[in-house]
N, C-alpha and C positions, 0 to 999 in steps of 0.2 A: 315629585308629582303627587299631589294629594288626592286626585280623583280616584275613588275606589268603587268597584261594582257593588250594587246593593240588590237584594232579591227583587225580582220583577213582580210588580203588583198584578194581582189578578184583574181580569177585565173590569174597568170602572165604567164611567158613562160611555156608552157605545153610540157612535153616530152612524146611522144607517146610510150606506153609500147609495148613490144614484143607481137605479135599476140597471142601466146600461153598463155599469162597471163589472157586473157579473161576479161580485164577491159572494161566495157561499160560505156561511159561518161555520158549518160543520160538515165533514165528509170523511168517509172511510173508503180507502182504496184497497182492493184485494187482488193479489196476484192470482192468476188462473190456477185452479187446482190441478188441471191436467197438463201442466207445463212440463212436458217431457220431450220436447223437440219433435222432429219429424218422425212419424211412426215407421216401423220396418216395412209395413205394407205400402206406405207412400213411397218410401225409397226404392222399393222393388219396382213399383209401377212406373216411377220416373225413369229408372234405369232401363226398363224394357222399351219405354217410349223413345228414349234417346237411341237405343239400338235400332229402332225402325228407320232412323234417318239414313242409315247406310243401305237400306233395301231399295230395289227397283220400284216398289210401290210408292214410297215417299218421293222418289225422283219423279215419278209420273204425276204425283199430286202438285208438284211445283211447276209443271209445264203449263203453258197458256199462251195467249197472244203476246207478241212483242210490242210494247208501247213504242210509238214513234216519237213521243216528246213528253215533257212534263207540262202540266197545265199552267203552272206558275212557279215562281222562285220566291220562297218566303225570305223575309229579312230577319237576320239574326242580330238583335240589338244588344246582345251581351258581348262585350269585348273579350278577345283572347289574350293569351300571354305572349307578348312580343319576344321574350327571352327564348321560349320554347320554339317559336316560329323561326327565329334567327338560327337556333341550333339545328333545326331541320334543314335549313338552307345550307348550313355548314357540313351536313352529312350525318347527323345523328338526331334521334328522338331524345327529348329531355323531359323527365317527369319526376317531380319530388326529389331532385338531387341525383336521380339515376339516369344513365345514358344507355342508348342502344344504337349502335352503328347501323347505318342504312346499307353500307357495303357488305355483301355477304349475308345479309339478314335472311333467315328462313321463316317465312310467314306461317309455315306449318308447325313450327316448334320454336316459340319465343321464350327464352330462358330469363324471365323477369317475374317479379311479384305479380299477383293476380290483378291488382289495381292498374299496374302499368300495361299489362296485356289487354285489359278491357279498354283502356285509353286508346290503344292502337286499333283494336278491332271495331271499336265504336266510331272511329274516324273523328274523334274530338279534336285531334291535332289540326284538322282543316281550319278550325277557328283561330288557332294560334298562328298558323302559317299566314292566314289572311291579315292578321294583326301586325305582322312583321314586315310585310313588303307589298308591292303593287301586284295587281292581278297578273300582269305580263310575266313578272318574275316568279309568281307562285304557281302558275299553270304547269310548267315543266316538272316541277317537284311533285305536285299533286297527281299529275297523270302517271308519272313513273311509279309512284307508290300504288296507285289504283290498279295499274296493269299487273303489278306483282301480286297484289292481293287477289285479284280475279283469277290469276293463273293458279294460285294455291288453293283458293276456297270458292271460286265461282260455281263450280260444279260439285264440289265435295262438301257435304253438310256434316259438320262435326263441331263439338265444343272445343274451346270457348267461342270460336268465331261465330257460330250460329246459335249460341244461347240467345233466347228471345229478347232479353233486355239489350244485349249488344246489337241485335238486329234492328231494334226500334231506334236506338241512338243513331245507327248507321243511316237509316232512312231519313231521319231529321237532318243530319249533317250532309249527307249526299245531296239532298234537295236544296238545302239552304246555300250550300257552296257548289252547286252544280256548275256555275261558270268556271270553276277551277278544274273540274273533272270532265266536262262535256264540251270543251272548246275545240277539241281536235277535229281536223278535217277527215280523219280516218273513220269512215262510216261503220266499219266492222267493230272497231273499238267502241264507238258511241252506242251501237246496238247492244253490245255486251254489258255496258254500264246500265242502260235503261232496262234491259232484261234482268240484270242483277237486282235492281230495285223491285221489279215486279215479282221475281222469285222470292225475295226476302219477305214481301208482303204476304204471299201465299203461305210461306212457312209460319208467319205470325198468325194467320187466320186459324191455323190448326194447333198452334201451341201456346197461345196467350194464356188461356185458362189453366194450363199446366205449370205455369211459372209460380214460384213461391209467392204466398200472400204478402202484400206490402208493396214496396217500391218496384221490385222486378215485374210484378203483374201489371201494375199501373203503367209502367214504361212500355210493356208489350202492347197494351191496348192503345196507348197514345200513338205508337207506330202504325197500328192498323188504321186509326182515324186519319192520321196524316197522309197515309198512302191513298185512302179513299178520296181525299180532296185534291191530290196532286197527280194521280194517274187517271187516264181516261176510263170511263165506264165504272166509276166507283160508287154509284148511288146505293146499290145493295150493301156493299161493304161498309158504307158510312152508317147506315141504320144498325147493322150488326156491331160495328165498332163502337158507336156511341153507347149502345146498350151495355156492351161489355165494359167500357170505361166507367160507366156509372156504378156498376157492381164492384169493380176493382177499387174505386175511390172509397166507396162505403166500407169496404173491408180493410182498407189501408190506413184510414185516419180516424182519430177520435172525433167526437162531436165538436170539440173546441178547436179543431184544425191541426192538432199535433199528430205526427206520424206514429204508428203503433210500435215501431222499433225504438222510439224515444231519442233517436239520433239527430242532432242538429245538422250534421253533414247530409243525411238522407232527406231532411226537411228542405234544405237548400237545393238538393238535386231535384226533388219533386217540384218545387216552385220553378226552377229553371226549365224543367220538362214542360210544364203547363204554359209557361211564358212562350216557349218555342211553338207549342201547339196553337196558342192564341195568334201568333204571327202567321200560321198556316191559314186559319180562318180569315184573318184580316186580308191576306193577299188574294184570297178568293172572294172577298167582299161578302162573307157569310157571318152571321151572328154566332158568337161563342155560345154553346148551350148553357142554359141557366145553371144547371147543376155543376158545370165546370167553373163558371164564374163565381158561384157561391163557395165552392170548395177552395178556390184560389184565394178568395178574400179571407176566409178563416185561416188558411195556411200562412198567409203573409202576416196576419195579426199575431199568430202564435210565434212566428220567427222574430218579429219585432220585440216580442216580450222577453226574449233572451239575449237582446243586444245590450251591451254596456255603453257607457258614455262615449267610447271611441268608435261606436258604430259597428263593432264586430261582436259575434256571439260569445257566450261563455263556453268554458271547456267542459262539456257534458257528454257522457256516453261515448268516449273516445274521440270527441271532436276537438277543435282548436279554433282560435280567433281568425277566421277567414278574413282576408283583406277587406276592410270596410268599403273601399271603392267598388269592389266586386259585388258586395252585398247590395249596395245602392243601385248598381246597374241592373242587377237581377230583379230587384223589387220594381224599379222603374219600367222594366220590360213587361211586367205583368199588367201595368196600367191601373194597379190597385192603390188606393189611398185609404189608409185606415190607421187606427191607433194601436199601440202595443197592447197585447193581451196581458192584463195584470195577473190573472190567475188562470193558468191552463190546468184546469181541475183534473182532467184525465191524462193529458200528456205529462203532467206532473211537475211543471216548473212554476214556482211562485215568484212574483216580482214585487219588491218594495222600492219606491222611488220618491225622493224628496230632496229639494235643492239640487245639488249636483251629484248626489249620492244614489247609486243603484245597488240594490241587494238582490241576489238570486238564490233560490233554495230548491234543492231536489226533494220534492215532497211526495214521492210515489215509489212503489216497488220497482225493482229493475225490470227491464223488458223480458218477455217470455223467451225461453231457451232457443226456440226455432228462429227467433228474430234477432238474437243477441250475438252476432259474430264478434262485435267489439264492445259488448255490453259491460257496464262497470258496476261495482258494488258501492254505489255512491249515495244511497238513500240518507238524507239528512245533511248532506254537504252544502256549503254555501260559497258564494263569491261576492265581493264588494268592490265597487269602483267609485272613484271620485273624479267626475269629468272624464277626461281621456286617460286617466291613470288608474291602473288596476292595483288595488291594495291587497286584497285577499283573493287567491285564485285556486283552481285545481290544476294538477300537473297536466292532464289532458293528453291528446295526441295518439291514443292507442290505435286509432283507425288509420294513421298516417305512416305506418311502418314502411321503411325503405332503406336505401343505402346509408342515409344519415341517422335514421332511428332504427336500431336493430330490433328484430322481431321479439327477442327475449325481453328487452327493455320495454317494448310496447305492451307486452303482457303484464309486466309489473305495474304499468300505469293504469291498469284496470282495477287495482286493489283499493280497498277502503283507505289504506294509509296514503295513497296518492291523492286523496281528496281532503278538503278542509272540513273535517268533522271529527266526532269522537270515535276512537278505536278501542275496543275492549279485548284484553288478553292478546294483543298483537295479531288479531285475526280479522277476517273479512266478515262484514255483516251479511253478505250473500256469497256462498262458496263459488270460487272460480275453478272449474274442473280441469284435469290434465289435458282434455281435448279442446279446451278453450271455451266450452259452454258454461253457462251460469247454472249452479246447482241450488241446493236448499239454502234458505236464509230468510230474508224479508218476505213475508207473505201478506201482512196487513200493515197499512199506514193510516193513522188517524190524523186528521187535519182540522185545524180551527183557525179562523182568521177574523180579525175585527179592526175596524177603523175607529179610533178613540180620540178624545180631545187632545191628548198629548202626542199622538202619532199613530202608526200602524203596528199592530201586534199579530204575530204569526206563531202558531204552535203546531209542531209535528212530532209524532211518536211512531216508532217502528219496532217490530218484534224480531229483528234479525239475529239478536243474541239470546232470545228468550229460551229456546229449546236447548241450546248447547251450554249456555253459561248462566241462565236464570234471570237475566235482566232485560227490561224494556228501556230503550233510549228515547228520551223526550227532549227535544230542543225548542226553546222559546226565544224568539227574536222580537225586539221592539225598536223601530226606527222613529226618531223624533220628527216632528213636522218640518223642521228646517234641514233635516238630513245630516246634521252635524254630530249625531250621537246614535250609536247602535248598541243597545244593551242585549246581552245574551245570557242564557242559562241552559246548561246541559245537565240533565237529570237522569240518573239510573234508578229505576224502580224495580223491586223484586217481582218477577213474574208470578202470577197467582198460583199456578199449578206446580211450582217448584217448592219442595219442602226444605231442602238443604242447599244452600248456596255458598260456594267457597269464595274467598277473597280473590280479586282479580286486578291486575295492573290496568290502568287507564291512561290513555294519551289523547289529548285534544289537539289536533293539528290545524294550524293556520298557515297554509303555504302563501308566500309573499310574491308579489309581482316583481318583475326584473328591475324595475326602477326604484324599489324600496330598499332603504338602508336602515336596518334595525339596530338599536342600541339597548342592551339589557340594563335595567335599573339594578342598584346594589342589593336590594332586598329580594331580587328574583321573583317579583310579583308583577312586574310591568316591563314595558319596552316603549321606546320612542321610535316611530316609523317616519323617516324622512323620505319624501318623494323627490323625484328628479326635478320637479318644478319648485322645490322649496317649501311645499306644504308639509305640515307636521300633523301626524295622528298619534294619539296616545293609546296604548293598550294596557289594561289592568285586569288581573284575575284575582278572584277572592279565595281560592283554595289551591292546593298543590304547589308545585314548583315550576317556574317557567324557564325554558332553555331555548337557545337559538341553534338550529341544526341546518345542515345542508339540504337542499332540495333541487328540483329542476322544473322547468316549465317548457312546454312544446309550442312553438309558434305555428301559424297557419301553413307554413311550408314544410312542416314536419321536422324542424330543426330544434333540438333540445338546447336550452339555455340554463346555465347554472344560476341558482337563486338560493334563497334561504327560507326557513319556516320557523314560526313560533310553535313550541310544543309544551303543553301543560302536562306534567307527569304527576300521577298520584296512584293510590291503591284504594279500591272501594271495598268496604266490608259487606257482610251478607245483607245488611239492611239498605244498601244502595247509598247514593250520595247525590249532592247537588253542587255544581260549580258555576258560579256567576262570573261573568266577564264583561268588559266594556271596551268599545272602540269609540274614541272621541276626537273630533277634529279641533285642532288648536289654531288660534290666530284668526 
């Protein structure tokens, strides 16, 4: 294999992109200086607020008129998981490989991971049940679960059942699937269900703005707006709810439509949420507020920007490639038609696309600590796909911990080494603390992007290693116009403020997709990458020594798959170093 990487040329003739492409040629992203998580004062205030739920005063606030009916039944256009629905008919809940038997289940204390518990209390399983069987067969199962839940939590307000985001999801699913839970001839039971919806709405009225900033707060306000449109006498609540939702959206999303947690999973959740809210407006023959429609359009464009050729998102910030059919259904439910966002400047994901090749790059600091439950030290990492085949990936999946993916392993998937980027001294570019939060590391990212005659050029630099090890990492990518060649260069530059810098081991990792079969060349400077479809890609590196090592990749169900990675090993001196590399499609 004679192809060798050569130093990347500095920007030559630049072609100014169309204004609508939104390509910004230079930008610096700065992590918030007060990124210290939720303050002690806030935690204490939230704790005392939750304590009030058990008081007679809060119980009084939840009392009011019993609604006699719902004003409408929204349509849920997003299909459920028939496997989970069939499992429920067989006597157990099924979620990410985990099972919970219905027989003997105590709704007051569910011994399952948080995500599974939220799935149960949010009644998302109603969608899955409806996807698995007819209404007649689903009603007895849904009613039995509803009666048990009401007995355990109908009058007792406590977490996590009454956490405001779970309350809001419950309103959306209770109303959309009301034929499954309100078909009984038992008038007392029907009254309890309708009163449960009304009590939940009153709880949200008082607690929505106390939810954490981001998706939880947006979810809470969506619940309020949905209740205002579906319960009688909701005119005042609608004005209040839409104003609160507008504030929540402004605080939860960047101007480019990306969610501030930088999590694709939360981005998908938010789009699902607003799609279901749109269905509520539609069934009442009301216009969706302009601010919601505009937010939804930006959110969809941002999501499309991180989809690969297979139609599923990249593995960023703990996420994984969610089923493309599900993504398509969610986007269709929004009613939005838009192009993928090529450059999510604030959300932080850059997209290069040519021919059948898609390249994605994390070009931003990690999310702030209070939003980073599954945040990753992935600044500078990349992914590459050729059509439906993923060539270079990140391990992903940290947010999908369950019975298949142990929690300890999930935490390891948040490290820099679990991403396709340069790792210095076998350490993270941003610290992952013992409590799971993100600590010090990347605080500034410089970004420069150009469209040139020979292709697209992207340059990103971060300071994650500057204070500890004395180096700035700069990554340069250039994708040819045909998409058949990606040239890269990883540069370590001495940080200006460091006087003495020790030598450090360097590893540049390229985690490979599950379909990729690598073969190392004899000179240990290259590898042949065969895809499952017979396509061949060549990899060459201009410095260090190349090795093939074991890796893993997590799919959208949270299942880890064994795979391999290309690793370039070398040592950098005090003056820094530059490593050029090339990925080229053959044939």
